[in-house]
N, C-alpha and C positions, 0 to 999 in steps of 0.2 A: 259294800258287797257282803252277801251272806252265803258263805260257801257251804255251810251245813244245810241250810234251807234249799240251796241249789243254785248253781251258776253254770252257764254254758260258755266255754272258752274256745276260741278259734286260734290254733297255733299253726304257723308255717313250719311243718316238719322238715328238718334238715336232711341232706343227703347222707346215706350210710348209717342212719339210725333207725331202729325198728319203731313201730308205733307204740309198742309196749314200753320201750326204753324212754320215749318222749313222755309217755303218760307217767311212768315211774318217777322221772325227774321232776315233773310238775307236782306230782303228789307229795314228794319229799319236801319241796319248797313250801307248799301250802300247809302241810302238816306241821312243819317247823314254825312257820309264822303264826299258826293258830294255837300252837302249844299242845297238839294232840299227837297220839302215837301213829295213827293212820287215818287220814281223811278218806271217806268213801269216794272213789272216782272211777270213771270208765271212759272208753272212747267209742264213738259212733262211726265205725268203718275203718278197717285196717288199710294202711298204705304200705306198700313194699318198702324194704330198707333202702333200695336204690331209687325210690321215688321221693319227690318233694311235694310240698304244698299243703292244702287245707286239711288239718286234722281237727276233728270236733271232739272236745273233751267235756265231760259233765262231772259235776261235783255234787255230793250230798243227795238230796231228794231228786235232783234233776237227772240222776242216773236212770230214773224210771222212764225218761223220755228217749232213751238210747234207741230203742226199736223204731220209734217214730222218726227220729232223726236219720236213721240208716235208710229209710225209705225215700229220702229226698233225692231229686235228680242231681247229677254231677257233671262237671266239665273238666276235661283234661287237655293238655298240650303234650303231644308225644312225637318223638323222632324215631324213625325206623331205619335200620340198615337192611336193604334188600339184597337178596342173593346168598344169604347164609342163615343158619339157625343155631340156637343154643338149647341146651336141655331145659333151661328155665324160661326161655323166650325173652331173656334180657341179658345184661352183662354180668350177672352173678356167676354164670358159667361160661367157659370158653366156647368158641365156635366148634361145632361138632360135624357140620356138613356145609358144603357150598353148592350153589345151583346156578344155572344159566340165567342171564338177565337181559339178553339181547332182544327178547320179545316184549320187554316192559316199556311201555310208552305212557305219556301223561293221559292220553285218551283211554287206554286200557285201565289205568289206575282209576279214573273217574267212573268207568263202568263197574269195576269191582266194588268200589266204595258204595255206589248206589245199591248194589245187590246185598250189601252187608248192613243196611239200615232197616229200621222197623223192628218187629219181633223176630228174632233169629235164634236158632239153637247154638249153644256155645259150650264147649268142653273146658272146664277150668284147668289151669296149669297143674302139673303134678307137684311143683314146688309152690304150694299155696296153703292157706289155712283151712281148706275144706276138710271136714271130718270124714275119715274112712275107718269104719270099725272102731270108733271111739278114739282114734288117734288122728293128729293133724297130718295131712298128706305130705307136707314138706319133711316131717320127721321120718316118715317111711321112705320117701325118695332119697333123703340123704344117707339112709342106711343101705341103699341099693335094692330095696324091695320093689317088686313089680306092683305098680299102682294103676288101677283102671278106674277112671272117673266117668260118670255119665253126663251126657249133655243136659243142659237146662236152658229154658227160654229166657233170654234177656232182651231188653229194649234199647235200641240205639236210635236216638232221635235224629242225629245229624253227624256227618263226618265232613269236615271242610279241609281241603288241601291248603296248607300255608306255604309250603315250598317243596319243590321236587328238583333234585340235582341229578340229571341223567348220567353224569360222569362218575360221581361218587356213589350213585344209586342210593341216595338218602332221601327219605320222604318225611316231611313234618306235617302233622295233622292236628286239628282241633276236634274233639269228640264230645258230644252231648249225649248222655246215656242215663239209664235207670239203675236201680239197685241190682247188685250182684254181677255187674259187668266187669270182666277182667280185660284190661287194655293189652296185657301181654298176650292173652289168647286172641284178641282181635288182631294183633300184629302177626301172630302165627297164621291166622285165617286169611289175612290179606296176602301174605307171602304165598300160601298154597293156591289161592285163587288166581294169582298172577303166574302160576306155573313155575314158581321159584320158592324162595324161603324169605323169612324176615324175622328180625328180633328187635327189641327196644334198646336204643342207646340212651334215651332220656325220657323221663315221664314226670309231669307236674300236674297235680290236681289243683285247678285254678278256681273251682267253685263247688260248694255243697249247698244246695237250696239257694238261699239269698246271700249266703256268706261267701265273699270273694277273697282271693289271696291277698289283695291290697288291704283288707280289713283285719288280717291276721297279726297276731303277736309273733315277733321273732323269738325263738326259744332262748337265745343268749341274753335277750333284753327282758325276759320275764322277771328276774329278781328285782330289777329297778322298777318295773311296772308295778309289781306287787307291793313294794315299799310305798308307793304313791296312793294305794287304795285305802279307803276308809272301810274297815271291816267291822261287821256287826256279828253278835252272837259268839 
């Protein structure tokens, strides 16, 4: 492998680690193995800390491909808790409101999901990496600042119901979508369309382009994998 000339690595990002943290860990290990101070690296698409799954990392000259890689379609498996909301639309923040759920049926869920496919307007979460006035929205949100984000058009190719538990009001879905889609925002929109609320309790990115989660390296196995590689340059 030639990490200076450029390699694309697929990592299964673990729960509770930021994408930058995973990137920094891999960069440290690669730089140490190559005997350089800091190998040029980057990632193609952020995953929330509470999300797991496919994280695309680029090294050396392959970092020039990051924008292209970010444009690839993606697949997610998500579990939603219906009937409540949080400020971040996931479990990073506590429940801040509860809503009725007696009107929610599987038939109504199917109708709502059909309405949320195709090209749709979507407002990103306040607690996201969206830039607002030169600063990340999540930095402003965590300081208690009022953050107003504009809707942007995203493409959702398909939403498939994997499981619906009407007693626990938990919904598991598989989502195929394009660049820039926030699954946390999709959860919020599903809750609102159902006349209730919703937030994510789990999220896994299972595919980016042709790269699937089963093809990814486990982060804790990376040192052993790296030792087995023949490195050039």
